[in-house]
C-alpha positions as CSV (number, residue, x, y, z in Angstrom):
1,X,15.7,11.1,6.1
2,X,12.9,8.6,6.3
3,X,12.3,7.0,9.3
4,X,10.2,3.7,8.9
5,X,8.8,3.1,12.4
6,X,5.9,5.8,11.9
7,X,5.0,4.1,8.3
8,X,3.6,1.0,9.8
9,X,1.2,2.8,12.4
10,X,-0.6,4.7,9.8
11,X,-3.8,3.4,8.4
12,X,-3.7,2.0,4.6
13,X,-6.3,4.4,3.6
14,X,-3.8,7.5,5.1
15,X,-0.9,6.1,3.2
16,X,-3.0,5.6,0.1
17,X,-4.5,9.0,0.1
18,X,-1.0,10.4,0.7
19,X,0.3,9.1,-2.8
20,X,-2.7,10.0,-4.3
21,X,-4.2,6.6,-5.1
22,X,-7.9,5.0,-5.2
23,X,-8.3,1.3,-3.8
24,X,-8.7,0.3,-7.4
25,X,-5.4,1.6,-8.4
26,X,-3.6,0.2,-5.4
27,X,-5.3,-3.2,-6.0
28,X,-4.2,-3.3,-9.7
29,X,-0.6,-2.0,-8.9
30,X,-0.4,-4.9,-6.1
31,X,-2.1,-7.4,-8.3
32,X,-4.9,-8.2,-5.6
33,X,-8.8,-7.7,-5.4
34,X,-9.9,-4.3,-4.8
35,X,-12.4,-5.8,-2.4
36,X,-9.2,-7.0,-0.3
37,X,-8.1,-3.5,-0.3
38,X,-11.3,-2.0,0.8
39,X,-11.5,-4.7,3.9
40,X,-8.1,-3.3,5.1
41,X,-8.5,0.3,4.5
42,X,-9.3,1.3,8.0
43,X,-6.5,-0.9,9.5
44,X,-3.2,0.0,10.3
45,X,-0.4,-1.5,8.2
46,X,1.0,-3.5,10.8
47,X,-2.0,-5.0,11.4
48,X,-2.7,-6.3,7.8
49,X,-2.0,-10.0,7.4
50,X,1.4,-10.9,5.9
51,X,0.6,-12.1,2.4
52,X,-1.4,-8.9,1.6
53,X,1.0,-6.7,3.5
54,X,4.0,-7.7,1.6
55,X,2.2,-7.1,-1.7
56,X,0.8,-3.7,-0.8
57,X,3.8,-2.3,1.0
58,X,6.2,-1.6,-1.8
59,X,3.3,0.2,-3.6
60,X,2.7,2.2,-0.8
61,X,6.4,3.3,-0.2
62,X,6.7,4.1,-4.1
63,X,9.3,1.2,-4.6
64,X,7.1,-0.5,-7.2
65,X,8.1,2.3,-9.8
66,X,11.6,0.8,-10.3
67,X,10.1,-2.1,-12.1
68,X,8.4,0.0,-14.6
69,X,10.3,-0.2,-17.8
70,X,9.3,3.2,-19.4
71,X,11.0,5.2,-16.2
């Protein structure tokens, strides 16, 4: 069972590395600029401002693969 309260306390870089993504790959999947990802890389996910957090959270959780037509 996955408990979500520890997820938001981890840094974006740690979560990104756990799923094996580079900053550029995360930016492409979330449809944001890679420079924005690099700016928030060392911040905890709960400290990231809302518009960006809502875009990258599904990608970091793996929920964005549900939208891929080939799966």
